[in-house]
Short mmCIF file of the C-alpha atoms (twelve columns), coordinates in Angstrom:
data_MODEL
# 
_entry.id   MODEL 
# 
loop_
_atom_site.group_PDB 
_atom_site.id 
_atom_site.type_symbol 
_atom_site.label_atom_id 
_atom_site.label_alt_id 
_atom_site.label_comp_id 
_atom_site.label_asym_id 
_atom_site.label_seq_id 
_atom_site.Cartn_x 
_atom_site.Cartn_y 
_atom_site.Cartn_z 
_atom_site.pdbx_PDB_model_num 
ATOM 1   C CA . UNK A 1   -88.907 -42.355 -2.568  1 
ATOM 2   C CA . UNK A 2   -85.567 -40.854 -4.792  1 
ATOM 3   C CA . UNK A 3   -86.986 -42.897 -8.316  1 
ATOM 4   C CA . UNK A 4   -90.359 -41.651 -7.747  1 
ATOM 5   C CA . UNK A 5   -89.713 -38.058 -7.469  1 
ATOM 6   C CA . UNK A 6   -87.064 -38.923 -10.845 1 
ATOM 7   C CA . UNK A 7   -90.187 -40.995 -12.570 1 
ATOM 8   C CA . UNK A 8   -92.445 -37.874 -11.518 1 
ATOM 9   C CA . UNK A 9   -89.825 -35.202 -12.895 1 
ATOM 10  C CA . UNK A 10  -88.911 -36.976 -16.185 1 
ATOM 11  C CA . UNK A 11  -93.003 -37.252 -16.569 1 
ATOM 12  C CA . UNK A 12  -93.720 -33.749 -16.113 1 
ATOM 13  C CA . UNK A 13  -90.686 -31.735 -18.001 1 
ATOM 14  C CA . UNK A 14  -90.896 -31.066 -21.331 1 
ATOM 15  C CA . UNK A 15  -89.720 -34.718 -23.198 1 
ATOM 16  C CA . UNK A 16  -87.225 -33.009 -25.308 1 
ATOM 17  C CA . UNK A 17  -85.339 -31.892 -22.191 1 
ATOM 18  C CA . UNK A 18  -85.369 -35.215 -20.633 1 
ATOM 19  C CA . UNK A 19  -82.410 -36.073 -22.643 1 
ATOM 20  C CA . UNK A 20  -81.179 -32.744 -24.236 1 
ATOM 21  C CA . UNK A 21  -77.391 -32.678 -23.345 1 
ATOM 22  C CA . UNK A 22  -76.326 -29.329 -22.246 1 
ATOM 23  C CA . UNK A 23  -73.711 -26.985 -23.363 1 
ATOM 24  C CA . UNK A 24  -70.308 -28.625 -22.277 1 
ATOM 25  C CA . UNK A 25  -68.307 -25.160 -20.970 1 
ATOM 26  C CA . UNK A 26  -65.290 -24.961 -20.236 1 
ATOM 27  C CA . UNK A 27  -65.675 -25.034 -15.608 1 
ATOM 28  C CA . UNK A 28  -68.333 -28.188 -17.171 1 
ATOM 29  C CA . UNK A 29  -66.072 -30.220 -18.220 1 
ATOM 30  C CA . UNK A 30  -63.055 -28.800 -16.033 1 
ATOM 31  C CA . UNK A 31  -64.280 -27.436 -12.937 1 
ATOM 32  C CA . UNK A 32  -62.550 -24.420 -10.340 1 
ATOM 33  C CA . UNK A 33  -63.072 -26.672 -7.883  1 
ATOM 34  C CA . UNK A 34  -60.752 -29.071 -9.684  1 
ATOM 35  C CA . UNK A 35  -57.824 -27.069 -9.307  1 
ATOM 36  C CA . UNK A 36  -57.439 -27.423 -5.701  1 
ATOM 37  C CA . UNK A 37  -53.846 -28.998 -5.025  1 
ATOM 38  C CA . UNK A 38  -51.260 -28.786 -7.843  1 
ATOM 39  C CA . UNK A 39  -52.188 -25.013 -9.663  1 
ATOM 40  C CA . UNK A 40  -53.744 -25.411 -13.650 1 
ATOM 41  C CA . UNK A 41  -53.133 -23.548 -16.353 1 
ATOM 42  C CA . UNK A 42  -56.332 -22.443 -18.226 1 
ATOM 43  C CA . UNK A 43  -56.126 -22.109 -21.665 1 
ATOM 44  C CA . UNK A 44  -59.778 -23.934 -22.484 1 
ATOM 45  C CA . UNK A 45  -62.122 -21.270 -22.255 1 
ATOM 46  C CA . UNK A 46  -60.393 -18.566 -24.409 1 
ATOM 47  C CA . UNK A 47  -59.603 -16.302 -21.616 1 
ATOM 48  C CA . UNK A 48  -57.640 -13.261 -21.343 1 
ATOM 49  C CA . UNK A 49  -54.431 -13.818 -18.966 1 
ATOM 50  C CA . UNK A 50  -53.931 -11.853 -16.477 1 
ATOM 51  C CA . UNK A 51  -55.926 -10.309 -12.987 1 
ATOM 52  C CA . UNK A 52  -57.626 -7.083  -13.197 1 
ATOM 53  C CA . UNK A 53  -57.650 -4.120  -10.165 1 
ATOM 54  C CA . UNK A 54  -60.646 -2.804  -9.544  1 
ATOM 55  C CA . UNK A 55  -62.389 -1.400  -6.614  1 
ATOM 56  C CA . UNK A 56  -66.256 -1.162  -6.216  1 
ATOM 57  C CA . UNK A 57  -68.658 0.122   -3.382  1 
ATOM 58  C CA . UNK A 58  -71.073 -1.150  -1.306  1 
ATOM 59  C CA . UNK A 59  -73.310 2.159   -0.998  1 
ATOM 60  C CA . UNK A 60  -76.185 0.605   -2.759  1 
ATOM 61  C CA . UNK A 61  -75.830 -3.037  -2.496  1 
ATOM 62  C CA . UNK A 62  -79.114 -3.135  -0.538  1 
ATOM 63  C CA . UNK A 63  -81.104 -1.618  -3.417  1 
ATOM 64  C CA . UNK A 64  -81.682 -3.276  -6.514  1 
ATOM 65  C CA . UNK A 65  -79.575 -2.449  -9.695  1 
ATOM 66  C CA . UNK A 66  -80.839 0.172   -12.195 1 
ATOM 67  C CA . UNK A 67  -82.567 -1.842  -15.130 1 
ATOM 68  C CA . UNK A 68  -79.793 -0.400  -17.830 1 
ATOM 69  C CA . UNK A 69  -76.952 1.301   -15.563 1 
ATOM 70  C CA . UNK A 70  -76.994 4.645   -16.708 1 
ATOM 71  C CA . UNK A 71  -72.762 4.573   -16.062 1 
ATOM 72  C CA . UNK A 72  -72.626 1.172   -18.236 1 
ATOM 73  C CA . UNK A 73  -74.598 2.132   -21.086 1 
ATOM 74  C CA . UNK A 74  -73.089 5.644   -21.097 1 
ATOM 75  C CA . UNK A 75  -69.627 4.682   -21.166 1 
ATOM 76  C CA . UNK A 76  -70.440 1.536   -24.045 1 
ATOM 77  C CA . UNK A 77  -72.021 3.786   -26.209 1 
ATOM 78  C CA . UNK A 78  -68.996 6.148   -26.006 1 
ATOM 79  C CA . UNK A 79  -67.012 2.796   -26.937 1 
ATOM 80  C CA . UNK A 80  -69.097 1.812   -29.955 1 
ATOM 81  C CA . UNK A 81  -70.412 4.761   -31.070 1 
ATOM 82  C CA . UNK A 82  -73.886 3.671   -31.395 1 
ATOM 83  C CA . UNK A 83  -77.193 5.845   -29.589 1 
ATOM 84  C CA . UNK A 84  -77.734 3.849   -25.722 1 
ATOM 85  C CA . UNK A 85  -81.053 3.311   -27.489 1 
ATOM 86  C CA . UNK A 86  -79.026 0.795   -29.735 1 
ATOM 87  C CA . UNK A 87  -77.607 -1.019  -26.973 1 
ATOM 88  C CA . UNK A 88  -79.045 -3.770  -24.569 1 
ATOM 89  C CA . UNK A 89  -76.535 -4.784  -21.718 1 
ATOM 90  C CA . UNK A 90  -76.781 -8.267  -20.654 1 
ATOM 91  C CA . UNK A 91  -75.501 -11.168 -18.696 1 
ATOM 92  C CA . UNK A 92  -72.765 -11.764 -21.312 1 
ATOM 93  C CA . UNK A 93  -73.467 -12.398 -24.892 1 
ATOM 94  C CA . UNK A 94  -74.881 -15.779 -24.513 1 
ATOM 95  C CA . UNK A 95  -78.103 -13.704 -22.734 1 
ATOM 96  C CA . UNK A 96  -78.423 -12.356 -25.863 1 
ATOM 97  C CA . UNK A 97  -78.762 -15.183 -28.104 1 
ATOM 98  C CA . UNK A 98  -81.661 -16.133 -25.912 1 
ATOM 99  C CA . UNK A 99  -83.608 -12.986 -25.724 1 
ATOM 100 C CA . UNK A 100 -83.163 -13.187 -29.568 1 
ATOM 101 C CA . UNK A 101 -84.601 -16.302 -29.745 1 
ATOM 102 C CA . UNK A 102 -87.418 -15.899 -27.199 1 
ATOM 103 C CA . UNK A 103 -88.307 -12.968 -29.528 1 
ATOM 104 C CA . UNK A 104 -88.435 -13.883 -32.650 1 
ATOM 105 C CA . UNK A 105 -89.166 -17.568 -32.599 1 
ATOM 106 C CA . UNK A 106 -92.439 -18.869 -31.398 1 
ATOM 107 C CA . UNK A 107 -91.388 -22.292 -29.699 1 
ATOM 108 C CA . UNK A 108 -92.451 -25.635 -31.854 1 
ATOM 109 C CA . UNK A 109 -93.017 -23.008 -34.682 1 
ATOM 110 C CA . UNK A 110 -90.301 -21.347 -36.096 1 
ATOM 111 C CA . UNK A 111 -86.542 -22.449 -36.958 1 
ATOM 112 C CA . UNK A 112 -82.929 -20.246 -36.627 1 
ATOM 113 C CA . UNK A 113 -80.017 -20.918 -38.550 1 
ATOM 114 C CA . UNK A 114 -76.730 -21.577 -37.723 1 
ATOM 115 C CA . UNK A 115 -73.727 -22.305 -40.137 1 
ATOM 116 C CA . UNK A 116 -70.889 -24.999 -38.267 1 
ATOM 117 C CA . UNK A 117 -68.526 -25.051 -37.484 1 
ATOM 118 C CA . UNK A 118 -69.863 -22.264 -35.025 1 
ATOM 119 C CA . UNK A 119 -70.370 -21.251 -31.087 1 
ATOM 120 C CA . UNK A 120 -72.467 -24.260 -29.806 1 
ATOM 121 C CA . UNK A 121 -74.824 -21.728 -27.510 1 
ATOM 122 C CA . UNK A 122 -76.855 -20.582 -30.698 1 
ATOM 123 C CA . UNK A 123 -78.745 -24.065 -31.474 1 
ATOM 124 C CA . UNK A 124 -78.289 -24.930 -27.469 1 
ATOM 125 C CA . UNK A 125 -81.047 -21.771 -26.446 1 
ATOM 126 C CA . UNK A 126 -82.843 -23.079 -29.384 1 
ATOM 127 C CA . UNK A 127 -83.394 -26.456 -27.795 1 
ATOM 128 C CA . UNK A 128 -84.131 -24.855 -24.466 1 
ATOM 129 C CA . UNK A 129 -86.766 -22.621 -26.584 1 
ATOM 130 C CA . UNK A 130 -88.350 -25.274 -28.817 1 
ATOM 131 C CA . UNK A 131 -86.864 -23.813 -31.945 1 
ATOM 132 C CA . UNK A 132 -85.824 -25.578 -34.414 1 
ATOM 133 C CA . UNK A 133 -82.510 -25.516 -35.592 1 
ATOM 134 C CA . UNK A 134 -81.404 -25.210 -39.616 1 
ATOM 135 C CA . UNK A 135 -77.388 -25.988 -40.405 1 
ATOM 136 C CA . UNK A 136 -75.591 -24.521 -43.418 1 
ATOM 137 C CA . UNK A 137 -72.234 -25.577 -42.839 1 
ATOM 138 C CA . UNK A 138 -69.077 -23.381 -43.380 1 
ATOM 139 C CA . UNK A 139 -66.723 -24.155 -47.056 1 
ATOM 140 C CA . UNK A 140 -63.530 -23.376 -46.263 1 
ATOM 141 C CA . UNK A 141 -64.733 -21.242 -43.355 1 
ATOM 142 C CA . UNK A 142 -66.883 -19.020 -45.213 1 
ATOM 143 C CA . UNK A 143 -70.401 -19.176 -45.777 1 
ATOM 144 C CA . UNK A 144 -72.236 -20.990 -48.525 1 
ATOM 145 C CA . UNK A 145 -74.485 -18.329 -49.655 1 
ATOM 146 C CA . UNK A 146 -76.147 -20.131 -52.051 1 
ATOM 147 C CA . UNK A 147 -77.482 -22.715 -49.785 1 
ATOM 148 C CA . UNK A 148 -78.037 -19.974 -47.573 1 
ATOM 149 C CA . UNK A 149 -80.677 -18.994 -50.040 1 
ATOM 150 C CA . UNK A 150 -82.354 -21.988 -50.401 1 
ATOM 151 C CA . UNK A 151 -83.439 -21.357 -46.664 1 
ATOM 152 C CA . UNK A 152 -84.905 -17.728 -47.244 1 
ATOM 153 C CA . UNK A 153 -88.679 -17.850 -45.515 1 
ATOM 154 C CA . UNK A 154 -87.929 -21.265 -44.186 1 
ATOM 155 C CA . UNK A 155 -85.960 -19.537 -40.846 1 
ATOM 156 C CA . UNK A 156 -86.519 -16.408 -38.578 1 
ATOM 157 C CA . UNK A 157 -82.534 -15.555 -37.116 1 
ATOM 158 C CA . UNK A 158 -79.756 -16.565 -38.778 1 
ATOM 159 C CA . UNK A 159 -76.229 -16.004 -36.797 1 
ATOM 160 C CA . UNK A 160 -73.070 -15.789 -37.979 1 
ATOM 161 C CA . UNK A 161 -70.264 -15.774 -35.558 1 
ATOM 162 C CA . UNK A 162 -67.365 -13.308 -37.219 1 
ATOM 163 C CA . UNK A 163 -64.313 -13.904 -35.723 1 
ATOM 164 C CA . UNK A 164 -65.587 -17.331 -35.431 1 
ATOM 165 C CA . UNK A 165 -65.525 -20.123 -32.862 1 
ATOM 166 C CA . UNK A 166 -64.287 -22.630 -32.486 1 
ATOM 167 C CA . UNK A 167 -62.545 -21.765 -36.494 1 
ATOM 168 C CA . UNK A 168 -61.026 -18.135 -35.219 1 
ATOM 169 C CA . UNK A 169 -61.276 -16.256 -38.782 1 
ATOM 170 C CA . UNK A 170 -63.359 -13.635 -40.028 1 
ATOM 171 C CA . UNK A 171 -66.293 -14.186 -42.517 1 
ATOM 172 C CA . UNK A 172 -65.718 -11.452 -45.144 1 
ATOM 173 C CA . UNK A 173 -67.622 -8.313  -45.159 1 
ATOM 174 C CA . UNK A 174 -68.819 -8.641  -48.615 1 
ATOM 175 C CA . UNK A 175 -70.321 -12.144 -47.441 1 
ATOM 176 C CA . UNK A 176 -71.862 -11.230 -43.980 1 
ATOM 177 C CA . UNK A 177 -73.948 -7.728  -46.194 1 
ATOM 178 C CA . UNK A 178 -74.721 -10.787 -49.036 1 
ATOM 179 C CA . UNK A 179 -76.584 -12.544 -46.173 1 
ATOM 180 C CA . UNK A 180 -77.921 -9.603  -44.483 1 
ATOM 181 C CA . UNK A 181 -79.398 -8.978  -48.321 1 
ATOM 182 C CA . UNK A 182 -80.638 -12.372 -48.719 1 
ATOM 183 C CA . UNK A 183 -83.064 -12.343 -45.688 1 
ATOM 184 C CA . UNK A 184 -83.766 -8.099  -45.632 1 
ATOM 185 C CA . UNK A 185 -87.598 -9.404  -45.929 1 
ATOM 186 C CA . UNK A 186 -87.955 -12.039 -43.396 1 
ATOM 187 C CA . UNK A 187 -85.301 -12.928 -40.942 1 
ATOM 188 C CA . UNK A 188 -82.987 -11.204 -38.409 1 
ATOM 189 C CA . UNK A 189 -79.294 -12.046 -39.004 1 
ATOM 190 C CA . UNK A 190 -77.104 -11.650 -36.114 1 
ATOM 191 C CA . UNK A 191 -73.454 -10.937 -36.353 1 
ATOM 192 C CA . UNK A 192 -71.587 -12.586 -33.196 1 
ATOM 193 C CA . UNK A 193 -68.499 -10.030 -32.553 1 
ATOM 194 C CA . UNK A 194 -67.563 -11.659 -29.177 1 
ATOM 195 C CA . UNK A 195 -63.689 -11.580 -30.264 1 
ATOM 196 C CA . UNK A 196 -64.074 -8.722  -32.977 1 
ATOM 197 C CA . UNK A 197 -61.617 -6.259  -30.058 1 
ATOM 198 C CA . UNK A 198 -58.985 -8.761  -32.028 1 
ATOM 199 C CA . UNK A 199 -59.844 -7.388  -35.834 1 
ATOM 200 C CA . UNK A 200 -61.822 -3.960  -34.896 1 
ATOM 201 C CA . UNK A 201 -61.652 -2.415  -38.244 1 
ATOM 202 C CA . UNK A 202 -64.053 -5.555  -39.137 1 
ATOM 203 C CA . UNK A 203 -67.081 -4.719  -37.191 1 
ATOM 204 C CA . UNK A 204 -70.380 -4.806  -38.314 1 
ATOM 205 C CA . UNK A 205 -71.623 -2.025  -36.361 1 
ATOM 206 C CA . UNK A 206 -71.994 0.370   -39.440 1 
ATOM 207 C CA . UNK A 207 -74.496 -2.250  -41.231 1 
ATOM 208 C CA . UNK A 208 -77.470 -1.205  -38.273 1 
ATOM 209 C CA . UNK A 209 -77.385 2.259   -40.060 1 
ATOM 210 C CA . UNK A 210 -78.322 0.327   -43.479 1 
ATOM 211 C CA . UNK A 211 -80.560 -2.857  -42.554 1 
ATOM 212 C CA . UNK A 212 -83.189 -2.996  -40.291 1 
ATOM 213 C CA . UNK A 213 -82.510 -6.877  -39.664 1 
ATOM 214 C CA . UNK A 214 -79.027 -6.893  -38.166 1 
ATOM 215 C CA . UNK A 215 -78.196 -7.271  -34.680 1 
ATOM 216 C CA . UNK A 216 -74.491 -7.772  -32.499 1 
ATOM 217 C CA . UNK A 217 -73.027 -8.843  -30.248 1 
ATOM 218 C CA . UNK A 218 -70.409 -8.204  -28.352 1 
ATOM 219 C CA . UNK A 219 -68.682 -9.145  -24.791 1 
ATOM 220 C CA . UNK A 220 -66.659 -7.886  -22.392 1 
ATOM 221 C CA . UNK A 221 -65.608 -11.612 -21.510 1 
ATOM 222 C CA . UNK A 222 -62.627 -11.443 -23.885 1 
ATOM 223 C CA . UNK A 223 -60.254 -8.880  -24.636 1 
ATOM 224 C CA . UNK A 224 -61.729 -6.835  -22.171 1 
ATOM 225 C CA . UNK A 225 -60.510 -9.789  -19.584 1 
ATOM 226 C CA . UNK A 226 -63.666 -9.337  -17.970 1 
ATOM 227 C CA . UNK A 227 -65.563 -12.745 -18.331 1 
ATOM 228 C CA . UNK A 228 -65.699 -13.414 -14.218 1 
ATOM 229 C CA . UNK A 229 -68.200 -10.373 -14.686 1 
ATOM 230 C CA . UNK A 230 -70.594 -11.755 -17.261 1 
ATOM 231 C CA . UNK A 231 -71.281 -8.266  -18.928 1 
ATOM 232 C CA . UNK A 232 -72.303 -8.590  -22.477 1 
ATOM 233 C CA . UNK A 233 -74.306 -5.834  -25.360 1 
ATOM 234 C CA . UNK A 234 -76.665 -6.340  -27.736 1 
ATOM 235 C CA . UNK A 235 -76.573 -3.834  -30.299 1 
ATOM 236 C CA . UNK A 236 -79.459 -3.360  -32.844 1 
ATOM 237 C CA . UNK A 237 -82.039 -0.457  -33.948 1 
ATOM 238 C CA . UNK A 238 -83.807 0.895   -31.089 1 
ATOM 239 C CA . UNK A 239 -87.398 -0.868  -32.223 1 
ATOM 240 C CA . UNK A 240 -85.218 -3.965  -31.889 1 
ATOM 241 C CA . UNK A 241 -83.357 -3.038  -28.586 1 
ATOM 242 C CA . UNK A 242 -87.521 -2.054  -27.076 1 
ATOM 243 C CA . UNK A 243 -88.339 -5.977  -28.281 1 
ATOM 244 C CA . UNK A 244 -86.085 -7.474  -26.241 1 
ATOM 245 C CA . UNK A 245 -86.215 -4.864  -23.416 1 
ATOM 246 C CA . UNK A 246 -89.480 -7.041  -22.893 1 
ATOM 247 C CA . UNK A 247 -88.219 -10.003 -22.702 1 
ATOM 248 C CA . UNK A 248 -85.277 -9.303  -20.015 1 
ATOM 249 C CA . UNK A 249 -85.117 -10.289 -16.193 1 
ATOM 250 C CA . UNK A 250 -86.091 -7.166  -14.416 1 
ATOM 251 C CA . UNK A 251 -82.483 -7.089  -13.087 1 
ATOM 252 C CA . UNK A 252 -80.227 -7.897  -15.748 1 
ATOM 253 C CA . UNK A 253 -77.305 -6.026  -14.668 1 
ATOM 254 C CA . UNK A 254 -75.982 -6.114  -11.412 1 
ATOM 255 C CA . UNK A 255 -74.470 -2.812  -9.618  1 
ATOM 256 C CA . UNK A 256 -71.158 -3.687  -9.103  1 
ATOM 257 C CA . UNK A 257 -70.941 -5.674  -12.323 1 
ATOM 258 C CA . UNK A 258 -71.741 -2.055  -14.563 1 
ATOM 259 C CA . UNK A 259 -69.207 -0.664  -12.172 1 
ATOM 260 C CA . UNK A 260 -66.333 -2.200  -13.209 1 
ATOM 261 C CA . UNK A 261 -67.662 -2.530  -16.852 1 
ATOM 262 C CA . UNK A 262 -68.023 0.887   -16.842 1 
ATOM 263 C CA . UNK A 263 -64.418 1.476   -15.755 1 
ATOM 264 C CA . UNK A 264 -62.793 -0.703  -17.818 1 
ATOM 265 C CA . UNK A 265 -64.801 0.766   -20.603 1 
ATOM 266 C CA . UNK A 266 -63.766 4.257   -19.777 1 
ATOM 267 C CA . UNK A 267 -60.440 4.075   -18.061 1 
ATOM 268 C CA . UNK A 268 -58.906 1.213   -19.161 1 
ATOM 269 C CA . UNK A 269 -59.246 1.380   -23.116 1 
ATOM 270 C CA . UNK A 270 -55.241 1.614   -22.960 1 
ATOM 271 C CA . UNK A 271 -55.201 -1.516  -21.402 1 
ATOM 272 C CA . UNK A 272 -57.441 -3.353  -23.246 1 
ATOM 273 C CA . UNK A 273 -55.373 -2.441  -26.427 1 
ATOM 274 C CA . UNK A 274 -51.715 -3.414  -25.086 1 
ATOM 275 C CA . UNK A 275 -53.859 -6.981  -24.331 1 
ATOM 276 C CA . UNK A 276 -54.853 -7.357  -27.694 1 
ATOM 277 C CA . UNK A 277 -50.925 -6.597  -28.885 1 
ATOM 278 C CA . UNK A 278 -49.443 -8.789  -26.446 1 
ATOM 279 C CA . UNK A 279 -52.047 -11.666 -27.796 1 
ATOM 280 C CA . UNK A 280 -51.596 -11.095 -31.295 1 
ATOM 281 C CA . UNK A 281 -48.088 -11.137 -31.055 1 
ATOM 282 C CA . UNK A 282 -48.037 -14.422 -29.068 1 
ATOM 283 C CA . UNK A 283 -50.620 -16.403 -31.171 1 
ATOM 284 C CA . UNK A 284 -48.445 -15.190 -34.461 1 
ATOM 285 C CA . UNK A 285 -45.261 -17.326 -32.840 1 
ATOM 286 C CA . UNK A 286 -47.599 -20.042 -31.573 1 
ATOM 287 C CA . UNK A 287 -48.885 -20.372 -35.105 1 
ATOM 288 C CA . UNK A 288 -45.215 -20.559 -36.842 1 
ATOM 289 C CA . UNK A 289 -44.622 -23.348 -33.519 1 
ATOM 290 C CA . UNK A 290 -47.624 -25.843 -34.461 1 
ATOM 291 C CA . UNK A 291 -46.738 -25.298 -38.199 1 
ATOM 292 C CA . UNK A 292 -43.346 -26.698 -37.395 1 
ATOM 293 C CA . UNK A 293 -44.767 -29.513 -35.607 1 
ATOM 294 C CA . UNK A 294 -44.714 -32.810 -36.913 1 
ATOM 295 C CA . UNK A 295 -47.631 -34.021 -35.231 1 
ATOM 296 C CA . UNK A 296 -49.422 -31.232 -36.507 1 
ATOM 297 C CA . UNK A 297 -50.957 -31.186 -39.921 1 
ATOM 298 C CA . UNK A 298 -53.165 -28.026 -40.129 1 
ATOM 299 C CA . UNK A 299 -53.154 -24.346 -37.913 1 
ATOM 300 C CA . UNK A 300 -56.136 -22.832 -39.149 1 
ATOM 301 C CA . UNK A 301 -56.027 -18.605 -39.342 1 
ATOM 302 C CA . UNK A 302 -56.435 -16.812 -36.050 1 
ATOM 303 C CA . UNK A 303 -58.352 -13.382 -36.294 1 
ATOM 304 C CA . UNK A 304 -59.211 -14.036 -32.275 1 
ATOM 305 C CA . UNK A 305 -58.236 -14.659 -28.742 1 
ATOM 306 C CA . UNK A 306 -57.281 -18.962 -29.636 1 
ATOM 307 C CA . UNK A 307 -55.600 -21.174 -32.367 1 
ATOM 308 C CA . UNK A 308 -57.502 -23.971 -33.668 1 
ATOM 309 C CA . UNK A 309 -55.485 -26.994 -35.215 1 
ATOM 310 C CA . UNK A 310 -56.214 -30.602 -36.299 1 
ATOM 311 C CA . UNK A 311 -53.877 -33.678 -35.271 1 
ATOM 312 C CA . UNK A 312 -52.040 -36.012 -38.287 1 
ATOM 313 C CA . UNK A 313 -54.564 -38.838 -36.192 1 
ATOM 314 C CA . UNK A 314 -57.009 -39.439 -33.596 1 
ATOM 315 C CA . UNK A 315 -54.434 -40.693 -31.812 1 
ATOM 316 C CA . UNK A 316 -52.289 -38.560 -32.004 1 
ATOM 317 C CA . UNK A 317 -55.139 -35.637 -31.106 1 
ATOM 318 C CA . UNK A 318 -55.694 -37.928 -27.549 1 
ATOM 319 C CA . UNK A 319 -51.943 -38.475 -26.912 1 
ATOM 320 C CA . UNK A 320 -51.491 -33.921 -27.543 1 
ATOM 321 C CA . UNK A 321 -54.471 -33.254 -25.167 1 
ATOM 322 C CA . UNK A 322 -53.495 -36.392 -22.466 1 
ATOM 323 C CA . UNK A 323 -49.924 -35.282 -22.234 1 
ATOM 324 C CA . UNK A 324 -51.314 -31.728 -21.515 1 
ATOM 325 C CA . UNK A 325 -53.779 -32.625 -18.902 1 
ATOM 326 C CA . UNK A 326 -51.002 -34.812 -17.380 1 
ATOM 327 C CA . UNK A 327 -49.014 -31.600 -16.984 1 
ATOM 328 C CA . UNK A 328 -51.999 -29.527 -15.706 1 
ATOM 329 C CA . UNK A 329 -52.434 -28.082 -19.107 1 
ATOM 330 C CA . UNK A 330 -55.889 -27.304 -20.174 1 
ATOM 331 C CA . UNK A 331 -57.158 -26.779 -23.627 1 
ATOM 332 C CA . UNK A 332 -60.102 -27.661 -25.620 1 
ATOM 333 C CA . UNK A 333 -61.073 -30.734 -27.532 1 
ATOM 334 C CA . UNK A 334 -62.830 -29.581 -30.545 1 
ATOM 335 C CA . UNK A 335 -62.680 -33.084 -32.725 1 
ATOM 336 C CA . UNK A 336 -66.501 -33.457 -32.145 1 
ATOM 337 C CA . UNK A 337 -67.276 -30.416 -34.166 1 
ATOM 338 C CA . UNK A 338 -68.293 -30.676 -37.878 1 
ATOM 339 C CA . UNK A 339 -65.199 -30.417 -39.802 1 
ATOM 340 C CA . UNK A 340 -63.044 -30.654 -37.257 1 
ATOM 341 C CA . UNK A 341 -61.745 -34.106 -36.604 1 
ATOM 342 C CA . UNK A 342 -58.888 -34.186 -35.141 1 
ATOM 343 C CA . UNK A 343 -58.590 -30.316 -33.699 1 
ATOM 344 C CA . UNK A 344 -57.584 -28.719 -30.812 1 
ATOM 345 C CA . UNK A 345 -57.425 -25.541 -29.694 1 
ATOM 346 C CA . UNK A 346 -55.907 -23.090 -27.503 1 
ATOM 347 C CA . UNK A 347 -56.713 -20.256 -25.600 1 
ATOM 348 C CA . UNK A 348 -53.915 -17.480 -26.307 1 
ATOM 349 C CA . UNK A 349 -52.174 -17.089 -22.667 1 
ATOM 350 C CA . UNK A 350 -49.461 -14.628 -21.841 1 
ATOM 351 C CA . UNK A 351 -45.862 -15.866 -22.665 1 
ATOM 352 C CA . UNK A 352 -44.639 -17.645 -19.857 1 
ATOM 353 C CA . UNK A 353 -47.839 -19.858 -20.346 1 
ATOM 354 C CA . UNK A 354 -47.706 -21.201 -24.100 1 
ATOM 355 C CA . UNK A 355 -43.557 -21.505 -23.603 1 
ATOM 356 C CA . UNK A 356 -44.633 -23.823 -20.349 1 
ATOM 357 C CA . UNK A 357 -47.614 -25.269 -23.129 1 
ATOM 358 C CA . UNK A 358 -45.247 -26.025 -25.585 1 
ATOM 359 C CA . UNK A 359 -42.382 -27.352 -22.835 1 
ATOM 360 C CA . UNK A 360 -44.973 -29.882 -22.445 1 
ATOM 361 C CA . UNK A 361 -45.374 -30.815 -25.843 1 
ATOM 362 C CA . UNK A 362 -41.508 -30.773 -26.401 1 
ATOM 363 C CA . UNK A 363 -41.545 -33.718 -23.256 1 
ATOM 364 C CA . UNK A 364 -39.736 -31.486 -20.600 1 
ATOM 365 C CA . UNK A 365 -42.021 -32.254 -18.403 1 
ATOM 366 C CA . UNK A 366 -43.960 -34.988 -16.928 1 
ATOM 367 C CA . UNK A 367 -44.227 -37.851 -19.790 1 
# 
């Protein structure tokens, strides 16, 4: 019977999904359940260190939440300087990615464009929807504008990640504007700013006033240390927000999520700023230390809360990764991404966590 069921599902499913590999998130690679026993040091998902202190009310748990909770939209409007009509709260920025593709790409007819190495969910969301994927690789971690120009009229959505993940660097603002100009009459340009709090002066939000084809993605998962809430924001013209609102689920943000997120945006901005400052200081020190190690051949510039570095060989990359796992320290192997052979990524934890990582790599912990 199990084989018959499996055969039936395979027969009925969309053919391209049967063999599709899902996005390998940090928690799929190492689940929280595996943390039983010895405590693990999680430096593989670009999460902020530490825990928040929030209290929530259970008064309205029995009621459906508002479609877009007033307290949340008001708080984010004050934070980002946009009108509420230009903001859509979503279940993380990932839901924003999915909504954009579903809203602008016809399945099996339209394409998105990505610039690898980049965030994997753009391609996964496109595959799930049946949209094609055009790849224009970065050149020295910057946009290849000549190649982008050759795809005008061939794609409906262009995804730019700035600061990039997993590379960590900002795209030059003038390049982002040039890309928007290239596609201003025939494609939406999405600027993913999940890590923008680590370099806030470089945001592209001001471009929303000048261009109709721009969307900016944000999240509270990184600098705000609220990854477990799954709360993100899509910023765009009111016309685009109206369109996306037709596609999103009826109750995307739960009342407890809205309550905590609103508090973080209204009362904890100083804590967020201090968290960013601490992260940038620890990141600079770690970057210097990595550059001094004989097994490290390159440390990528980072405007985010992580560092990407390249090992001198595949064997060294494997040795470093496995050594840390033996010491219950989890980082991310990015070596399968285009242009990132032998590369590993470390999320910036607190001082104690990064010290523990260094000691493990220096051989002062378990061999």
